[in-house]
Every structure is written in structure tokens, then in C-alpha cells.
C-alpha positions in Angstrom: -25.0 6.3 -1.9 -23.7 2.8 -2.1 -24.0 0.9 -5.4 -26.7 -1.8 -5.1 -25.0 -3.8 -8.0 -22.1 -4.2 -5.9 -23.4 -4.7 -2.5 -23.3 -8.6 -3.0 -19.6 -8.4 -3.6 -18.9 -5.7 -0.9 -20.1 -7.9 1.9 -18.4 -10.6 0.6 -15.2 -8.4 1.2 -15.9 -7.5 4.4 -16.1 -11.1 5.5 -12.9 -11.8 3.5 -11.4 -9.0 5.5 -12.3 -10.1 8.9 -11.2 -13.7 7.9 -8.1 -12.5 6.6 -7.1 -10.6 9.6 -8.0 -14.2 11.7 -5.7 -16.0 9.3 -2.8 -13.7 9.4 -2.6 -13.2 13.2 -3.3 -16.8 13.6 -0.8 -18.0 11.6 1.9 -15.6 13.6 0.6 -16.2 17.1 -1.1 -19.5 17.4 1.7 -21.7 18.2 1.4 -25.3 16.0 -1.0 -23.9 13.9 0.9 -24.6 10.7 1.6 -28.3 10.5 4.6 -28.1 8.0 7.4 -29.7 8.9 9.7 -27.8 6.3 11.8 -24.9 7.4 11.4 -23.3 3.4 7.6 -23.2 3.9 7.3 -22.2 7.5 9.2 -19.3 6.7 7.3 -18.6 3.5 3.9 -18.5 5.7 5.4 -16.3 8.4 6.7 -13.8 6.2 3.5 -13.9 3.8 1.4 -13.7 7.3 3.5 -10.3 7.9 3.0 -8.5 4.7 -0.7 -9.5 4.4 -1.0 -7.2 7.8 0.9 -4.5 7.3 0.2 -4.3 3.5 -2.3 -6.5 1.9 -5.1 -5.9 4.7 -4.8 -2.2 4.7 -4.9 -1.9 1.1 -7.9 -3.8 1.0 -9.7 -2.1 3.5 -8.8 1.3 2.2 -9.9 0.4 -1.7 -13.0 -1.3 -0.4 -14.1 1.8 1.3 -13.3 3.9 -1.6 -15.2 1.7 -3.8 -18.4 1.9 -1.5 -18.2 5.4 -2.3 -18.1 5.3 -5.9 -14.7 5.7 -6.4 -13.7 4.2 -9.8 -9.7 4.0 -9.0 -10.8 2.7 -5.6 -13.2 0.2 -7.5 -10.2 -1.2 -9.6 -7.6 -1.7 -6.6 -10.3 -3.3 -4.8 -10.5 -5.9 -7.2 -6.9 -6.2 -7.6 -6.6 -6.8 -3.5 -9.5 -9.6 -4.4 -6.8 -11.0 -7.2 -4.3 -11.0 -4.6 -6.6 -12.9 -2.2 -7.6 -15.1 -4.5 -4.0 -16.0 -5.8 -2.4 -15.7 -2.0 -5.1 -18.1 -0.6 -4.6 -20.6 -3.3 -1.2 -21.5 -1.5 -2.5 -22.1 1.9 -5.7 -23.8 0.9 -3.9 -26.2 -1.6 -0.1 -25.9 -0.4 -0.2 -26.1 3.4 -0.6 -29.0 5.6 -4.1 -29.6 6.9 -4.5 -27.7 9.8 -7.5 -26.0 12.5 -7.9 -22.9 9.6 -8.8 -25.1 6.6 -12.1 -23.8 6.1 -11.0 -20.3 6.5 -8.9 -21.1 3.8 -11.9 -22.3 1.7 -14.0 -19.2 2.5 -11.3 -16.8 1.5 -10.3 -18.5 -1.7 -14.2 -19.2 -2.8 -15.6 -15.7 -1.7 -12.5 -13.9 -3.6 -13.3 -15.8 -6.7 -17.1 -14.8 -6.3 -16.4 -11.3 -5.3 -14.1 -10.7 -8.5 -16.9 -11.9 -10.7 -19.4 -9.9 -9.5 -17.4 -7.3 -9.3 -16.3 -7.7 -12.9 -20.1 -7.7 -14.3 -21.2 -4.9 -12.5 -18.6 -2.6 -13.1 -19.1 0.6 -15.1 -17.2 0.2 -18.2 -19.1 2.9 -19.9 -17.7 5.5 -16.9 -14.5 3.7 -17.2 -14.1 4.5 -20.7 -14.9 8.2 -19.9 -12.5 8.5 -17.2 -9.3 7.1 -19.3 -6.8 9.7 -20.6 -5.9 9.4 -24.0 -2.3 10.0 -23.3 -2.1 7.3 -20.8 1.1 5.2 -21.7 -0.1 2.1 -22.3 2.2 0.2 -24.5 5.3 0.8 -21.8 3.1 -1.2 -19.4 1.7 -3.8 -21.9 5.4 -4.6 -22.8 6.3 -4.9 -19.0 3.3 -7.3 -18.7 4.4 -9.3 -21.9 7.9 -9.7 -20.5 6.4 -10.9 -17.1 4.8 -13.3 -18.8 7.5 -14.6 -21.4 10.2 -14.8 -18.0 7.9 -16.6 -15.4 6.2 -18.8 -18.5 9.6 -19.7 -20.0 11.4 -20.3 -16.7 8.5 -22.8 -15.7 8.6 -24.4 -19.0 12.3 -24.7 -19.3 12.2 -26.5 -15.8 9.5 -29.2 -17.0 11.7 -29.8 -19.9 14.7 -30.3 -17.8 12.8 -32.5 -15.9 11.4 -34.6 -18.9 14.8 -34.7 -20.3 16.8 -35.9 -17.0 14.6 -36.6 -14.5 15.7 -33.4 -12.4 12.7 -31.9 -10.5 12.7 -27.9 -10.3 14.3 -26.3 -7.2 11.4 -25.3 -5.7 10.1 -28.9 -5.6 13.4 -30.1 -3.6 13.2 -26.9 -1.2 9.3 -28.0 -0.3 10.3 -31.5 -0.5 6.9 -32.1 -2.4 6.0 -34.2 -5.5 3.8 -31.7 -6.8 5.0 -28.1 -8.4 1.9 -25.8 -7.0 3.8 -22.6 -7.4 4.2 -23.5 -11.3 0.5 -24.5 -11.6 -0.7 -21.3 -10.3 1.5 -19.5 -12.5 0.9 -20.9 -15.3 -2.9 -21.0 -15.0 -3.5 -17.7 -13.1 -0.6 -15.4 -13.8 0.9 -15.9 -17.7 -2.2 -16.1 -19.3 -4.1 -13.3 -17.1 -0.9 -11.1 -18.5 -1.0 -11.9 -22.0 -5.1 -10.8 -21.8 -4.4 -8.1 -19.9 -1.6 -6.9 -22.3 -3.8 -7.8 -25.3 -7.1 -5.8 -24.3 -4.6 -2.6 -22.7 -2.7 -2.2 -26.2 -6.2 -1.9 -27.9 -7.3 0.7 -25.3 -10.5 -1.6 -24.4 -11.6 -0.7 -20.8 -11.6 -4.4 -19.8 -7.4 -4.2 -20.4 -7.2 -1.5 -17.8 -9.5 -3.5 -15.1 -7.4 -6.4 -15.7 -3.9 -4.5 -15.8 -4.8 -2.8 -12.8 -5.9 -6.3 -10.9 -2.9 -8.1 -12.1 0.0 -5.3 -11.1 -1.9 -4.6 -7.8 -1.8 -8.4 -7.1 2.0 -8.6 -8.6 3.0 -5.3 -6.4 1.5 -7.0 -2.8 2.6 -10.5 -3.9 6.5 -9.7 -4.8 6.7 -7.8 -1.4 5.8 -11.6 -0.1 8.5 -13.2 -2.3 11.2 -10.5 -1.0 10.5 -10.8 2.7 10.3 -14.5 2.9 13.4 -14.6 1.0 15.1 -12.6 3.6 13.3 -14.7 6.4 14.4 -17.6 4.7 18.3 -16.3 4.4 18.1 -15.9 8.0 17.2 -19.6 8.6 20.4 -20.5 6.3 17.8 -21.6 3.6 20.6 -22.2 0.5 20.1 -19.8 -2.3 17.4 -17.9 -0.7 18.4 -14.4 -1.8 19.0 -15.6 -5.3 16.0 -14.4 -6.9 15.9 -11.5 -4.6 17.0 -8.6 -7.4 14.2 -9.9 -9.7 11.7 -10.1 -7.4 12.5 -6.3 -6.6 12.5 -5.2 -10.1 9.0 -6.9 -10.7 7.8 -5.4 -7.4 8.8 -1.8 -8.7 7.5 -2.6 -12.1 4.0 -3.9 -11.2 3.7 -0.8 -8.3 4.7 1.8 -11.4 2.6 0.1 -13.8 -0.9 0.3 -11.7 -0.1 3.9 -10.1 0.3 5.1 -13.6 -2.8 3.6 -14.9 -4.9 4.8 -11.9 -3.3 8.5 -12.0 -4.2 8.6 -15.7 -7.7 8.7 -14.7 -9.9 11.7 -15.0 -13.1 12.4 -13.1 -16.2 11.6 -14.9 -19.1 13.8 -14.2 -21.9 11.8 -11.8 -24.5 9.8 -13.7 -27.3 11.4 -11.9 -26.0 14.5 -12.8 -25.6 13.9 -16.3 -29.0 12.5 -16.5 -30.7 15.5 -15.0 -29.3 17.6 -17.3 -30.3 15.8 -20.8 -34.0 16.1 -19.4 -33.9 19.7 -18.6 -32.0 20.1 -22.0 -34.9 18.2 -23.8 -37.4 20.2 -21.9 -36.2 23.3 -23.0 -35.9 22.3 -26.6 -39.6 21.5 -26.2 -40.4 24.6 -24.9 -38.7 26.3 -27.6 -40.4 24.3 -30.5 -43.8 25.4 -28.7 -42.9 28.9 -29.1 -42.3 28.7 -32.6 -45.5 27.1 -33.2 
């Protein structure tokens, strides 16, 4: 039976799934959809659409089905894929040249954000707490997330400081020929703080920590695939230095994959709530009958 509290989020996710398919297929097969004139960003859009179709969309659909069937593991991965969709289409909405799919990007960004909020509000944290294995290796995962945040945040802060001292913009701005740094903006607002918060609560074994950690690492796994494929496509287009950071993306991709898989696999099944309530009622009736016999 569907969790009625999650029904709104599930409906929005179905819409997200349809619009994601349209956005990715349109980006790959509609000539002239993307209006950007920079080959660096055009290669990034195409690589992104490929990964979304081959990896992102199947993961979103499967996790949604599992979540609807009350799988706690499925719900966490589903929230992680919504986190990926929110982050991913932030680039399309705020970074792509205005095109015919603008309203599709608006819908994807907005519905992903509200689906995450409603999903987090209605998640069964008591059930999650019961499912957590006490031997789950959380400290190693926390250290990985902290290192990710420090590395990413430190890199952007160093580039900002270099700009303040020398006036030279970060290389990504040069590659994109852009006056703004959307990549740094999203990383320093949606990734770095998120990583620290998730690591803090996970280290203290709070249920919300497990949720945030899975969300962060699912998104990190899929988006690093985007970065890897994007770099390969850009290298094919003769973009200078396109492959320089691929080893880092591969390490982060593997680290994120291992982290969320370990978290998911170390969750144990929980007795159905309905059965638990029924057993409690029967136990209470039994105790009542025993007391009556004593009287």
C-alpha cells in the first residue's frame, strides 16, 4: 500500500521523470536547442544528457518504484536522485543560454526542491533508526565527506583569493567565457555545507545523518559520472586540459558509490508497523485476560 503521506512527492517525481526524459532526449536530438556558442559548455550539456538517460533516469525510476512499495532503502536513494536532479538542473536553469526548454528546467528545479522537502518531512525516522546496523562503518564515510568538502571548498576559496590578489578569474570562467562562476556558487552553497552537516549527524549516528549522507553520495556518484564523460567529450573536441581532473572525478565517483552502497547494505529489515501494532494489541488483551482470571 502506498504511503499516503508521500503521495504528493511521488506524483511530483512522476512529473519530474517525464520532464527529465524530455529534457535529455531533446538536448541530444533537437538541433539548435542549446543556444550556447561555447564548445566547452555544449560538450558538457551533451555529456550530461547522456548520463541522465543511461544512469540518472533509470536510478530515479527504480528508486521511486521501491519507495512507493515502502522500501526504506529505495526511499533514501530516491531522495538522493531528487538531490541530483535539483543540483543538475540548476546548471540548465541558471547557466544555459535561454532556450525553448526554459520552462522545463524551471519545473524540474522547482518540483525537485519541493519533493525533497516533502519527502524529508514525511520520512519515517523511527523506522529508519530501527533499521540502522550498530556496526555500520560511519566514521570512514564521514571522513570521506569531510575531505570532499574541504578539498572542494578549499579549491574554490583559493581561486577566489587568487582573483582578489591578481584579478585573474578562475579557469572555469575562462573556459565558459562567463562573467559569473555558477559552478563555485552551487558547490559552495549546495555541496560543501551539505557535506559538513551530513558528516556531523552521521558521525553522531542520528537518523537524519544517514538520510543526508545517502542523498549526498548518490548525487555525487551520478554527477561525477557526468564530469568524467564531459571531460572525455571535451578532450575529443580538443579542449585544453580537459582530462586534467579526471583522476579526481574517478576517485570521488568511486568514493561516493562505496559510501552510499555501504550505508544501504548495512540497513536491516524492520517489522511492518501494522504487524507491530497488532501484536501490541493482542499482547494487551492477553494480559487483560490473565488479570481477570486472577481476580
